[in-house]
C-alpha positions, 0 to 999 in steps of 0.5 A, spaced: 506 263 070 500 267 072 497 273 068 500 279 070 495 285 071 497 292 068 499 297 073 494 302 075 495 309 073 498 313 079 493 318 082 495 326 080 494 329 087 493 337 088 499 340 091 494 344 096 487 341 098 482 346 100 477 343 106 470 345 103 467 345 110 472 350 114 476 352 108 483 350 111 488 349 106 493 343 107 498 338 103 495 331 101 500 328 105 497 331 111 490 329 110 487 324 116 483 318 115 477 315 118 477 309 122 473 303 119 473 299 125 466 300 130 470 300 136 475 306 134 470 311 136 471 318 139 474 324 136 476 330 139 473 335 134 467 331 133 465 327 139 464 320 142 459 318 137 464 319 131 469 315 128 476 316 130 481 320 125 488 318 125 494 320 121 496 313 118 503 309 118 500 303 114 497 302 108 494 296 103 497 295 096 491 299 094 493 305 097 488 305 103 490 306 110 489 301 115 486 303 122 489 300 129 484 294 128 487 292 122 481 294 117 482 298 111 479 305 111 475 308 105 474 316 108 479 321 109 478 328 113 481 335 114 486 335 119 483 342 121 476 340 122 476 333 122 470 333 117 470 328 111 473 331 105 471 327 098 477 324 095 475 327 089 477 334 092 484 331 092 485 330 085 480 336 082 481 343 083 475 346 087 470 350 085 466 354 090 460 358 088 456 361 094 448 362 093 445 368 097 439 372 098 433 374 103 429 369 107 423 366 102 427 369 096 426 361 093 433 359 094 432 352 095 427 351 090 432 355 085 437 350 087 433 344 086 431 346 079 438 348 077 441 342 079 436 338 076 436 341 069 444 341 070 444 333 070 440 333 064 443 339 060 450 339 061 451 332 058 446 333 053 449 340 050 456 340 052 458 333 054 460 335 061 459 330 067 455 333 073 454 328 078 455 327 086 462 328 089 459 326 096 452 323 096 452 323 103 453 331 103 447 332 097 442 328 101 438 334 102 438 337 095 437 330 092 431 329 097 428 336 094 429 334 087 425 327 088 420 331 091 419 336 086 421 332 079 420 325 081 414 325 085 410 319 084 403 323 085 404 329 080 398 332 082 399 332 090 401 339 093 408 339 096 413 344 099 420 345 101 422 346 108 425 353 109 433 353 110 434 352 117 439 356 121 442 350 124 441 343 124 444 336 122 442 336 115 445 342 113 451 344 118 456 340 122 459 342 129 466 342 131 469 343 137 476 346 138 478 346 145 472 349 149 470 353 142 464 350 139 464 352 131 458 351 126 460 350 119 455 350 113 455 343 109 456 344 102 453 340 096 458 337 092 459 335 085 464 333 080 464 336 074 468 333 068 469 333 060 466 326 057 468 323 051 466 328 045 468 334 049 473 338 045 478 338 051 477 331 053 485 331 052 485 336 058 480 332 062 485 332 069 486 339 068 479 342 067 475 337 072 473 341 078 470 339 085 464 343 085 462 346 092 455 350 092 453 353 099 446 355 101 445 359 107 439 361 110 437 369 109 438 370 116 445 369 116 446 375 112 443 379 117 448 384 121 451 381 127 450 374 124 457 372 122 460 370 129 466 366 131 462 360 133 458 360 127 462 363 121 457 360 116 458 365 110 466 365 110 466 361 104 464 368 100 471 371 099 473 364 096 467 363 091 469 364 084 462 367 083 457 369 087 449 368 086 444 373 089 437 371 089 433 378 088 425 376 089 421 382 086 415 379 090 418 381 096 419 388 093 412 393 094 414 397 088 415 391 083 408 388 086 404 395 085 408 395 078 405 388 076 398 390 079 393 385 076 397 382 071 400 377 075 396 371 079 401 369 083 399 369 090 406 371 092 404 378 089 399 380 095 401 384 100 406 381 106 406 382 113 414 382 112 419 383 107 426 384 107 430 390 104 434 386 099 440 391 098 441 391 105 443 384 105 447 384 099 451 390 102 452 386 109 455 380 104 459 385 101 462 388 108 463 381 110 467 379 103 471 386 104 473 384 111 475 377 110 479 378 104 482 384 106 479 388 101 479 396 102 472 399 103 472 403 097 475 397 092 470 393 088 470 385 089 474 382 083 469 376 082 463 376 078 456 377 081 450 374 078 444 377 080 438 372 079 431 375 079 427 370 081 420 368 080 420 371 073 413 368 071 410 373 076 413 379 073 415 378 066 410 383 064 415 388 066 420 386 060 419 387 053 414 383 049 420 379 046 422 377 053 415 374 055 417 367 053 424 365 055 427 358 053 434 355 054 435 353 047 434 360 045 441 362 048 444 355 045 448 355 038 449 347 036 455 345 032 456 340 027 457 334 031 451 336 036 454 339 041 453 346 043 456 353 045 452 358 049 451 365 046 453 370 051 451 376 047 444 373 048 444 372 055 447 379 056 442 382 052 437 380 057 441 382 062 441 389 060 433 389 060 433 386 067 437 391 069 433 397 066 427 394 070 431 394 076 433 401 075 426 403 074 423 400 081 429 398 085 435 403 083 438 402 090 439 395 089 443 396 082 447 401 086 449 396 091 450 390 086 455 395 082 458 398 088 460 391 090 463 387 084 466 389 078 462 385 074 454 384 075 450 380 070 442 380 071 439 373 069 431 372 070 429 365 073 423 361 074 425 355 078 417 353 078 415 356 071 408 358 074 405 361 081 405 356 087 398 354 089 395 356 096 393 350 100 386 351 102 387 347 108 393 350 111 394 356 107 401 354 106 404 356 099 405 349 095 406 347 088 404 341 084 410 337 081 406 335 075 406 343 073 413 345 074 417 347 068 423 351 070 425 357 066 432 359 065 434 355 072 440 352 069 443 358 065 446 362 070 451 356 072 452 355 064 454 362 063 458 362 069 462 356 067 463 359 060 465 366 062 470 364 068 472 357 067 476 357 061 475 350 057 469 347 060 463 350 056 464 353 049 461 360 047 460 364 041 459 372 041 457 376 035 462 380 031 462 387 033 466 392 029 470 397 033 470 393 039 476 394 044 482 390 042 483 388 049 476 385 049 477 382 043 483 378 045 479 375 051 474 373 047 478 369 042 482 366 047 476 363 051 471 362 045 470 355 042 467 355 035 461 351 035 462 348 028 469 345 032 465 343 038 
């Protein structure tokens, strides 16, 4: 008799799946499959060039659907918008993070630096896997990373393109009858504990399908959120909101820095944006789409990322002139780390004090919007850009990039609001309110036990 292979473990599917494109919630059995045979073209939602989507009746022994021409299919799609959904999201709970800010605030550079740093930091310090859930969806972001961090000519001058308001690489078009709707295409990653993680036994429960949304700043202008372009309706679903505040766009910050910064972005500009108005517009959309009262504050946290830290750090105290991620990590006995939340929050209070001095109305807008606000300084590049003498464009030299705290906002968010993934420590505070102590104890992992 032939050798019998052991049965494969059954997949544990989510009870409900949330589409990362249109945010429709559905049961796994409702999911559509994408036909594989090249003759099966034409989909009522996506057009004549798209492979047909269908609800299958036949399957292979491996569990893949079989299309009308007898080919096994690999990809699945949302039953509402028909856009493809990573199969990982059928097994892992989604984790939505939204990144917003004014035009030219540096969102693309921040995203590229953040994900590049997370690919290294999460496995090294926290035994967490951080990789693509859908490589096709991440092509643009991967291209940014390669241009900045894997460039074969580190002394060349390069620049990332501005985030478009529309385009095939960042948005998808879906036809509902006569109505064409444009959806943002999120960047999607899988986040899983690795061997050595203190909660590896709970890997299935803790693993997340991370969806990062990056919108052009113009999408947050009043009137930009339309039925045919609901590109910011992911905001109410996001576990945390990241708002990029750019001091180089603020005239009071530029005057305060004076001659202390050599960053060309500190020069006077033909146009800047009132960043508190963009935040207030985002707050209005969250309230409208989530049914939140105008006087109520959003229960989800807001992380204000004060970008281009290298250009304005002179406004902070001398002890904050050189930030390093290792300063907020505490290593345990087996080499893994915990993030020291109080250290990050100490910096947050100092950054808030600077914002209160030079742009008080922004702080008022932020803290009137969300119940909890954290202010974190970040430099995606670590230094000023270079003006290309030929084109006059602001560019960077890949070999000079040294990100500062680019990964800290994300790691902090995981530690604070995603229990069990990233260990954290706090100082012992005498007289701390009992409720705060109980929350800290329930989520904290001693780094000596990591």
